[in-house]
PLY file of the C-alpha trace (Angstrom):
ply
format ascii 1.0
element vertex 66
property float x
property float y
property float z
element edge 65
property int vertex1
property int vertex2
end_header
24.49 -17.09 38.04
21.46 -15.50 36.53
18.84 -17.80 35.10
17.89 -17.65 31.45
14.69 -15.67 30.91
11.96 -17.58 29.08
10.38 -15.20 26.56
7.72 -17.61 25.28
4.83 -16.10 27.24
5.84 -12.59 26.22
6.09 -13.57 22.57
2.64 -15.19 22.68
1.15 -12.11 24.33
2.74 -9.85 21.72
1.43 -12.00 18.85
-2.05 -11.95 20.37
-1.93 -8.16 20.75
-0.80 -7.68 17.15
-3.55 -10.02 15.91
-6.18 -8.15 17.92
-4.93 -4.77 16.70
-4.91 -5.88 13.05
-8.41 -7.34 13.38
-9.82 -4.15 14.92
-8.15 -1.95 12.30
-9.44 -4.13 9.48
-12.95 -4.00 10.96
-12.86 -0.23 11.29
-11.64 0.21 7.73
-14.47 -1.94 6.33
-17.06 -0.15 8.48
-15.86 3.30 7.42
-15.78 2.27 3.76
-19.33 0.91 4.10
-20.52 4.13 5.71
-18.83 6.17 2.98
-20.40 4.10 0.21
-23.79 4.35 1.89
-23.69 8.10 2.47
-21.68 9.53 -0.40
-22.23 6.83 -3.00
-25.99 6.61 -2.31
-25.81 2.82 -2.35
-27.25 1.75 0.96
-27.29 -1.98 0.19
-23.61 -2.05 -0.78
-22.77 0.02 2.28
-24.60 -2.43 4.55
-22.76 -5.33 2.92
-19.40 -3.66 3.63
-20.41 -2.90 7.23
-21.47 -6.51 7.82
-18.29 -7.70 6.14
-16.36 -5.41 8.48
-18.06 -6.86 11.54
-18.22 -10.54 10.66
-15.25 -11.01 8.31
-12.37 -10.08 10.62
-13.96 -11.98 13.49
-14.06 -15.16 11.41
-10.53 -14.48 10.13
-9.27 -14.12 13.70
-10.92 -17.39 14.72
-9.55 -19.49 11.87
-5.98 -18.17 11.85
-3.51 -19.23 14.44
0 1
1 2
2 3
3 4
4 5
5 6
6 7
7 8
8 9
9 10
10 11
11 12
12 13
13 14
14 15
15 16
16 17
17 18
18 19
19 20
20 21
21 22
22 23
23 24
24 25
25 26
26 27
27 28
28 29
29 30
30 31
31 32
32 33
33 34
34 35
35 36
36 37
37 38
38 39
39 40
40 41
41 42
42 43
43 44
44 45
45 46
46 47
47 48
48 49
49 50
50 51
51 52
52 53
53 54
54 55
55 56
56 57
57 58
58 59
59 60
60 61
61 62
62 63
63 64
64 65
């Protein structure tokens, strides 16, 4: 008889991939918004804040969530 296939490792890999994809997309969105605010909105300081938030924020979010 065929053995039951344990899908735990595959599920964990899929969850990790989804988490990585969401983190990268969130980072890119914040960086693009910061660049847009800096260039079009002529508010360089607010743009830099959004860019830093886009770099640091999702990284911290990914570390603290399970």
